[in-house]
C-alpha positions as CSV (number, residue, x, y, z in Angstrom):
1,X,45.2,5.4,42.8
2,X,42.7,7.6,41.3
3,X,43.8,6.7,37.8
4,X,43.9,2.8,39.0
5,X,40.5,3.0,40.3
6,X,39.4,4.6,37.0
7,X,40.4,2.1,34.8
8,X,38.9,-0.7,37.3
9,X,35.5,1.3,36.9
10,X,35.9,1.7,33.1
11,X,36.6,-2.0,32.7
12,X,33.5,-3.0,35.0
13,X,31.2,-0.9,32.9
14,X,32.8,-2.5,29.4
15,X,31.5,-5.8,30.9
16,X,28.5,-4.8,32.0
17,X,27.6,-3.5,28.7
18,X,28.8,-6.6,26.9
19,X,26.3,-8.6,29.2
20,X,23.5,-6.1,28.5
21,X,24.3,-6.7,24.6
22,X,24.1,-10.5,24.8
23,X,20.7,-9.9,26.9
24,X,19.6,-8.1,24.2
25,X,20.3,-10.5,21.4
26,X,19.1,-13.4,23.4
27,X,15.6,-11.7,24.2
28,X,15.2,-10.4,20.7
29,X,16.1,-14.0,18.9
30,X,13.7,-15.3,21.9
31,X,11.1,-13.0,21.0
32,X,11.1,-11.6,24.8
33,X,10.0,-7.8,24.7
34,X,10.0,-7.1,28.4
35,X,13.8,-8.5,28.2
36,X,14.9,-6.5,25.3
37,X,13.4,-3.3,27.0
38,X,15.3,-4.1,30.0
39,X,18.6,-4.8,27.9
40,X,18.4,-1.1,26.6
41,X,17.5,0.8,29.8
42,X,20.7,-1.6,31.2
43,X,23.0,0.3,28.2
44,X,22.6,-2.3,25.2
45,X,23.8,-1.1,22.0
46,X,21.0,-0.9,19.6
47,X,23.2,-2.2,17.0
48,X,24.9,-5.4,18.9
49,X,25.5,-8.1,16.8
50,X,26.0,-11.7,16.8
51,X,29.5,-13.6,15.8
52,X,27.2,-13.9,12.2
53,X,26.9,-10.1,11.9
54,X,22.9,-10.4,12.9
55,X,22.0,-7.4,15.2
56,X,18.5,-7.7,17.4
57,X,16.5,-6.3,15.1
58,X,17.4,-8.9,12.4
59,X,17.0,-11.9,15.1
60,X,13.9,-10.6,15.9
61,X,12.6,-10.1,12.5
62,X,14.0,-13.7,10.8
63,X,11.7,-15.2,13.9
64,X,8.8,-13.2,13.2
65,X,8.3,-11.1,16.4
66,X,6.5,-8.3,15.1
67,X,6.1,-6.4,18.7
68,X,9.7,-6.5,19.1
69,X,10.4,-5.0,15.4
70,X,8.3,-2.5,15.5
71,X,9.8,-1.4,19.3
72,X,13.1,-1.5,17.7
73,X,12.5,0.2,14.2
74,X,10.9,2.9,16.4
75,X,14.3,3.2,18.4
76,X,16.1,3.7,14.9
77,X,17.3,0.2,14.0
78,X,19.4,-0.1,10.9
79,X,17.3,-2.2,8.8
80,X,20.1,-2.4,6.2
81,X,21.9,-5.3,7.8
82,X,23.3,-8.4,6.2
83,X,24.4,-11.3,7.9
84,X,28.0,-12.8,7.2
85,X,26.7,-16.8,7.1
86,X,24.1,-16.9,4.7
87,X,24.8,-13.2,3.4
88,X,21.3,-12.8,3.6
89,X,19.9,-9.1,3.8
90,X,17.5,-9.0,6.7
91,X,14.2,-8.5,4.3
92,X,15.1,-11.3,2.2
93,X,15.2,-13.5,5.2
94,X,12.3,-12.5,6.1
95,X,10.4,-12.7,2.9
96,X,11.7,-16.4,2.3
97,X,9.9,-17.0,5.9
98,X,6.4,-15.5,4.9
99,X,6.4,-13.4,8.0
100,X,4.6,-10.6,5.9
101,X,3.6,-8.1,8.7
102,X,7.3,-8.1,9.7
103,X,8.0,-7.9,6.0
104,X,6.2,-4.5,5.7
105,X,7.5,-3.3,8.8
106,X,10.7,-3.5,7.3
107,X,10.1,-2.2,4.0
108,X,8.5,0.7,5.3
109,X,12.0,1.6,7.0
110,X,13.7,0.9,3.9
111,X,17.4,2.4,3.8
112,X,18.2,0.7,0.6
113,X,15.5,1.0,-1.8
114,X,17.1,-0.9,-4.8
115,X,17.8,-3.7,-2.9
116,X,14.5,-3.6,-1.1
117,X,12.6,-3.5,-4.3
118,X,14.3,-6.6,-5.4
119,X,13.3,-8.6,-2.3
120,X,9.9,-7.7,-2.4
121,X,8.8,-7.7,-6.0
122,X,8.8,-11.1,-6.6
123,X,6.6,-12.4,-3.6
124,X,3.2,-11.0,-5.5
125,X,2.4,-8.9,-2.5
126,X,1.5,-5.6,-3.4
127,X,1.6,-4.0,0.2
128,X,5.2,-4.9,0.1
129,X,6.1,-3.1,-3.0
130,X,4.3,0.1,-2.1
131,X,6.1,0.4,1.3
132,X,9.3,0.1,-0.4
133,X,8.2,2.9,-2.6
134,X,6.7,4.9,0.2
135,X,10.1,4.6,1.7
136,X,12.2,6.1,-0.8
137,X,12.9,6.3,-4.7
138,X,14.9,3.5,-6.6
139,X,17.0,3.8,-9.4
140,X,14.9,3.5,-13.0
141,X,17.0,0.6,-13.6
142,X,15.7,-1.3,-10.4
143,X,12.4,-0.2,-11.1
144,X,12.5,-1.6,-14.5
145,X,13.9,-4.8,-13.4
146,X,11.2,-5.2,-10.9
147,X,8.3,-4.2,-13.3
148,X,9.5,-6.6,-16.3
149,X,10.2,-9.4,-13.6
150,X,6.2,-9.1,-12.3
151,X,5.6,-9.0,-16.1
152,X,7.0,-12.4,-16.7
153,X,5.7,-13.6,-13.6
154,X,2.3,-12.6,-14.5
155,X,2.3,-10.4,-11.3
156,X,-0.7,-8.3,-12.4
157,X,-1.4,-6.0,-9.3
158,X,2.7,-5.7,-8.3
159,X,3.3,-4.5,-12.0
160,X,0.5,-1.9,-11.6
161,X,2.1,-0.5,-8.8
162,X,5.7,-0.4,-10.4
163,X,4.2,1.3,-13.5
164,X,2.7,3.9,-11.5
165,X,5.6,4.4,-9.8
166,X,7.1,5.1,-13.3
167,X,8.7,1.9,-14.8
168,X,9.2,2.0,-18.0
169,X,7.8,-0.8,-20.9
170,X,10.4,-3.6,-21.2
171,X,12.2,-3.5,-24.4
172,X,11.3,-6.4,-26.7
173,X,14.2,-8.9,-27.1
174,X,16.9,-8.8,-29.8
175,X,16.8,-11.3,-32.6
176,X,19.6,-13.3,-32.6
177,X,20.5,-16.1,-35.6
178,X,19.7,-19.4,-34.9
179,X,23.6,-20.6,-35.4
180,X,24.5,-18.4,-33.0
181,X,22.2,-19.6,-30.2
182,X,23.2,-23.1,-31.3
183,X,27.0,-22.4,-30.8
184,X,26.6,-21.6,-27.2
185,X,24.9,-24.6,-26.2
186,X,26.4,-27.1,-24.0
187,X,27.1,-28.1,-20.6
188,X,29.4,-24.9,-18.3
189,X,31.1,-25.3,-14.9
190,X,32.9,-22.5,-12.8
191,X,35.7,-22.9,-10.3
192,X,33.8,-20.1,-8.4
193,X,30.8,-22.3,-7.7
194,X,30.0,-25.9,-7.2
195,X,27.3,-25.9,-9.9
196,X,26.9,-27.2,-13.6
197,X,25.0,-25.2,-15.8
198,X,23.4,-26.2,-19.1
199,X,22.7,-24.1,-22.3
200,X,20.1,-25.0,-25.0
201,X,18.1,-23.9,-27.4
202,X,14.4,-24.4,-27.6
203,X,11.6,-22.9,-29.9
204,X,14.0,-20.2,-30.7
205,X,14.8,-19.0,-27.3
206,X,18.2,-19.7,-25.3
207,X,17.3,-21.7,-21.8
208,X,19.6,-22.0,-19.3
209,X,19.4,-24.9,-16.4
210,X,21.2,-25.6,-13.3
211,X,21.4,-29.5,-12.8
212,X,18.5,-30.1,-10.2
213,X,16.6,-26.8,-10.7
214,X,14.1,-25.8,-13.3
215,X,15.0,-24.5,-16.9
216,X,14.5,-20.8,-17.8
217,X,14.1,-19.0,-21.1
218,X,15.8,-16.1,-21.1
219,X,15.8,-12.7,-23.3
220,X,18.2,-11.5,-25.6
221,X,19.5,-8.1,-24.9
222,X,22.2,-8.6,-27.8
223,X,23.8,-11.5,-29.7
224,X,26.1,-12.3,-26.7
225,X,24.1,-10.6,-23.5
226,X,20.8,-12.5,-22.5
227,X,18.8,-11.5,-19.2
228,X,16.4,-13.6,-16.7
229,X,14.6,-10.6,-15.1
230,X,12.8,-12.7,-12.0
231,X,15.9,-14.0,-10.8
232,X,18.0,-10.8,-11.3
233,X,20.2,-12.9,-13.5
234,X,22.5,-11.3,-16.6
235,X,25.0,-13.8,-18.9
236,X,27.3,-12.2,-21.4
237,X,29.2,-14.7,-23.7
238,X,32.8,-13.8,-23.8
239,X,33.2,-16.4,-26.6
240,X,30.9,-19.6,-28.1
241,X,32.6,-21.8,-24.7
242,X,32.5,-19.0,-21.9
243,X,30.3,-16.9,-20.5
244,X,30.2,-14.5,-17.1
245,X,27.0,-14.6,-15.0
246,X,25.9,-11.5,-13.3
247,X,23.5,-11.5,-10.0
248,X,23.2,-10.1,-6.7
249,X,26.2,-8.4,-7.1
250,X,28.1,-11.4,-7.9
251,X,30.3,-12.2,-10.6
252,X,31.0,-15.4,-12.0
253,X,32.6,-16.9,-14.9
254,X,31.6,-20.3,-16.5
255,X,33.4,-22.7,-19.7
256,X,31.9,-25.0,-21.5
257,X,33.5,-28.8,-20.4
258,X,34.4,-29.5,-17.1
259,X,36.0,-27.5,-14.1
260,X,39.4,-28.0,-13.2
């Protein structure tokens, strides 16, 4: 009987903790700080997640609930969370929604400095960049990419902060023969993404334009490699009729002409 009683008690405690987790997530989404505190006092797990991988900190941050974000960060909540639906990092979602004070709080607690530096550098807000840099040291490559992007976007104040942090001046573009650039021109599609990309030459530069989106000029890194720092895009031509695009940790193959 004693063993049965222990099993029943354990089951009840598990159900209770589950309810507390749900209360924590609901309160965080709604901006109910008192409810968040009560749920944690009742045993809710700080890193409990929704079916889409969002924690209490993620939910409160994306909805701009600064007081809850501050409280959860003081409790040690993890800022390096990416949801499973949009695949969006927490700070990226917050920046997109322009919750600037919440973004500053998250940036100051960054545990993925390279990723978060990329998220805030293009906002034009030097305070967010400084907050990330204060949280940890980025790799030289990430620092240099953010700096080059800031220069291209004329984010003078951000560029100054990054330069002071040790960013290197970007290398000048490689000269590529016009005939080589022209050989890349055409429309490309991918079996991995439902998007058509047009490649063309203008004013001696290789341009890319996804259908329905603005065009942008790339910087030649070599006769086959080109980059667009503001969006952290790099493409490499395997041949005149195909290229590999890398962005945000993803790698996508494109081929000239219609995709199958």
